[in-house]
C-alpha positions in Angstrom: -0.6 75.4 -10.6 0.9 75.9 -14.1 -0.2 73.4 -16.7 2.5 72.9 -19.4 1.7 72.5 -23.1 2.8 68.8 -22.9 1.9 66.8 -19.8 2.6 63.1 -19.3 1.2 61.0 -16.5 0.3 57.4 -15.6 -3.3 56.6 -14.7 -4.4 53.6 -12.9 -7.1 52.5 -15.3 -7.6 50.3 -18.4 -7.9 51.6 -21.9 -11.6 50.6 -21.9 -12.2 52.6 -18.7 -10.4 55.7 -20.1 -12.5 55.5 -23.3 -15.7 55.3 -21.3 -14.8 58.3 -19.2 -13.5 60.5 -22.0 -16.8 62.0 -23.2 -17.8 63.1 -19.7 -14.3 64.1 -18.7 -14.1 66.5 -21.7 -17.7 67.9 -21.0 -19.0 66.3 -24.2 -16.5 67.9 -26.5 -16.2 66.6 -30.1 -13.6 63.8 -30.1 -11.7 62.4 -33.1 -10.2 58.9 -32.5 -7.1 58.2 -34.5 -5.7 54.9 -33.2 -4.3 55.4 -29.7 -4.7 59.2 -30.1 -7.7 61.3 -29.4 -8.1 64.8 -30.7 -10.4 66.8 -28.4 -12.1 69.9 -29.7 -13.0 71.6 -26.4 -14.7 75.0 -26.1 -11.5 76.4 -24.8 -9.3 75.0 -27.6 -7.8 71.8 -29.0 -5.7 69.1 -27.5 -4.4 65.7 -28.3 -4.4 62.8 -25.9 -2.1 59.8 -26.6 -2.5 56.5 -24.7 -0.1 53.7 -24.2 -0.9 50.6 -22.1 1.9 49.7 -19.7 2.6 46.5 -17.8 0.4 46.3 -14.6 1.8 47.3 -11.3 1.9 44.5 -8.8 1.7 44.8 -5.1 1.8 41.4 -3.5 -1.2 39.6 -5.1 -2.8 42.8 -6.4 -2.4 43.8 -10.0 -3.2 47.4 -11.0 -3.6 48.6 -14.6 -1.3 51.4 -15.9 -2.1 53.6 -18.8 0.4 56.2 -19.9 -1.4 59.4 -20.9 0.2 62.3 -22.7 -1.8 65.6 -23.1 -0.6 67.9 -25.9 -2.5 71.2 -25.6 -2.3 72.6 -29.1 -4.5 75.6 -29.1 -5.4 76.3 -25.5 -4.3 79.2 -23.3 -2.7 78.4 -20.0 -5.7 79.3 -17.8 -8.0 77.2 -20.1 -5.5 74.3 -19.7 -5.8 74.5 -16.0 -9.6 74.6 -16.0 -9.7 71.7 -18.4 -7.3 69.5 -16.4 -8.9 70.3 -13.1 -12.3 69.1 -14.4 -10.7 66.1 -16.2 -8.9 65.1 -13.0 -12.1 65.5 -10.9 -14.2 63.5 -13.3 -11.7 60.6 -13.6 -10.8 60.5 -9.9 -11.9 57.3 -8.2 -13.1 57.1 -4.6 -11.0 55.2 -2.2 -10.3 54.9 1.4 
């Protein structure tokens, strides 16, 4: 899997949940918070994560939060981007059945 320098995706979580997960999902990297943008100084390089809350998705009577997340890998080689994103995805994945 190739991880581009800029990656945008929607996540099914609230802003508060994302902020709670971020330190663990980045393996304790130093994080600067600048409004709705987070600059992550990971061991492998630097990236910026931008967040935007979207209207919830509704399925019948169920309402699911939607958070638009954009990753900008500024100083991170491709293999490091893949390793970072694999761990980030594993950490933020919810169980389900």
